N, C-alpha and C positions, 0 to 999 in steps of 0.2 A: 402537776404539781404545784406550781408557783399557783395556777387560779384556786387548788383548793385550800393551801394556805390564807390566801387572800380571804374567802369564802368563810373559813374559818373565823380568822381575825372579824370580820365582819358581824358575824352571827354572836360571836362573844361581846362583840361592843354594844349589841342590839340587847342581848340578855341582861348586861349590867345597866344598859340605859332605863329598861324596863323597871328591873328591880330600885334603882335610883329614884326615878319619877312617879311610881307608885306611891298612892298616899288614899288614906281612908275615904269612903264616899262621904259625900257633904263636909269635908273639910274646909276651913274658910281661907281665900284668898287676899291678896289685897286688891282684886276686883268683886269682892262677893257683896261689899254695897258702897257701890260708888255713887256718891252725891254729884250733881253738876258740876258743883265747885272743884272737883277731883281733891277734896280734903284729906290729909295724910298721904298722898298718893306721892312715893317717892322717885325718883330719876331713872332706878333700876325696876322699877315697874311699870313705867310708861310704856304704851304699846309699840311706839315707834324704836325706845331701846330694844325690846326684847325681839319684835320682828327683824332689826337691823343684825342682832347678835346671832339670831336665828339662820336667818339667810345668807350672811356672810359664812358660817359655819359649813352651813349644808352644800355652800358653795365649794370648799375648802373639801372637805369629806365626802360629797357625792358627785358634783360634777368635775371635779378637778380631774379624779383618777380616770374618769373615760375618756375627758379631754385629751388628757395625756397619753392615753392608752393609743388612740387615733392619731396622737401629731398634732393636734390642735390646743391653742390656747382657750380658757373660757369665754373671752371675748370672738375669737373667729368660731368657737362651737355656737353660740348665741347668734352671732349673725347666718352663719351656714345654715342652722337649724329653721331661722325665721324665713330665708330665702326658699330653701327648702318646701316647708310647709307652704308658701304662696305660690311657686313658681316663678314669678315673676313679680317683682316688689319696685316701686318708686323710692328712691333713696330718702325723701322727705318721711314716707311712712316706715320706712327700715328705722329712720333715726327715732321715731316716736314711739314705735314698738319694743323697741332696745331698751327704751330708756336710760339712753347714754346720748353723749353730748355729740355733734356734728365732728367734731375731729378724730374723735376716739373712733366712730362708725366708720369715718373715709378712711383713716390709715387703715382698719380692720379688712376695707374690702380693696384695697389696694394689696394688701397680704395675701387674700384668698385669689384674688385674680392674678397673681404673679406666679399661685400655684397651679392656675388652671381648673378653679373649682366653683368661680364665677364670672360673670361676664357683664361689664358695663356697658351700657349705650344710652348716647342723649338724642331726645326726640324733640321737636321744635326750630321754630326759623329765627328765633328771638335770641339776643345774648344771652338771657337767661334760658337756656334750656332744661327741660325736665330730665333728670337721671335716672335710669331703670337698672335694676339687677337681675340677671336671668342665672339661675341655675345650671350649671354644665354636668353633661354627662359624668365625669370625673366627679364632681361636687356632690351629685345625686347617688354616686356608686357610694362615695364613703358616707352619706348621710346614712344609707339603706343598710352599712356593716355597723354604723355606731348604734342607731337608735333602738336596737332591741338591749344593748345593753345599757343604755340609758333609760329605757324603761324599768329593767331590773332593778338598778340601783336606785331609782326613785321610787320604787315600788318596795324596797327594802327598808327603805327611810319611812313612809309611811305606814308600814306594818310593824314597827314599832308601836304604834297606837291599835287600839282594838277597832273593831268595826263601826261601833255608835262612837266613839273619839274621832275616826276616819271622819264619818258624815256630819258630826258635830264642827268640826273643824270647817269643812270646806264650806257648810251653809255660811259659817261666820266670815271668811276669809270673803266669800261671795256677796255677802253683805258690806262688808266694809268698803270691797273694791266698789260697789254701787255707791255708797256714801260718799268717799271720795270724787268719783265723776261728776255728783250733783255738785259738793261743793265747788268743785274746779268749774264747772259751766259757771256757777253761780257768781264766783269771781273772775269770769271773763277769760278764763284760762283752756286751754284748747285739752281735753283729758283724754288719754287713750281710748279707743274704738272700742264697743263693745262685741261681745260673743267674736268669732274667730279671728277678729283683727285685733284683740286685746293684746297687751305688751305678755310675751311669751318669755321667760326665763327658764333655758332647760340645757 
């Protein structure tokens, strides 16, 4: 019964979103004719503002509910998912891929380790040993239970867009991600790795 009510509420929200967001084909937006100087671009239409707003809202309405359902925080789910995806992951890579600071990742790993969901081990003979994180059978089992729900919720949010819009958005995000990678490399910063090693926010 509870699941039916949640699904009904989610479907109703999707319908309302479609009604509010639909606009006539060809309608101009603040980005339609954007010059190199960004003339007339207001802060509410900045791509960083809109991406941040949408990303935070999606974490609240998409990720948060299924993280709660399986008894983990959003940070714990993100780290657990990354480790489950890789099976074994170096701490430094986990920090980079989670796009979180070292202190938060370290605290999150300790919480997951205390629950028996991951294992930490150090390798090397020098004082600065490399720390690796492994998924445990319990962690793998929890992830296996949660990931179908995660996929369903993610798909529901994506299906607010029609097929053409989804394809266009995906290609646009990939293009922006590559732009950011190139810019970070040009500035001497360490970007997220390509392909399967790219940062995941699930």
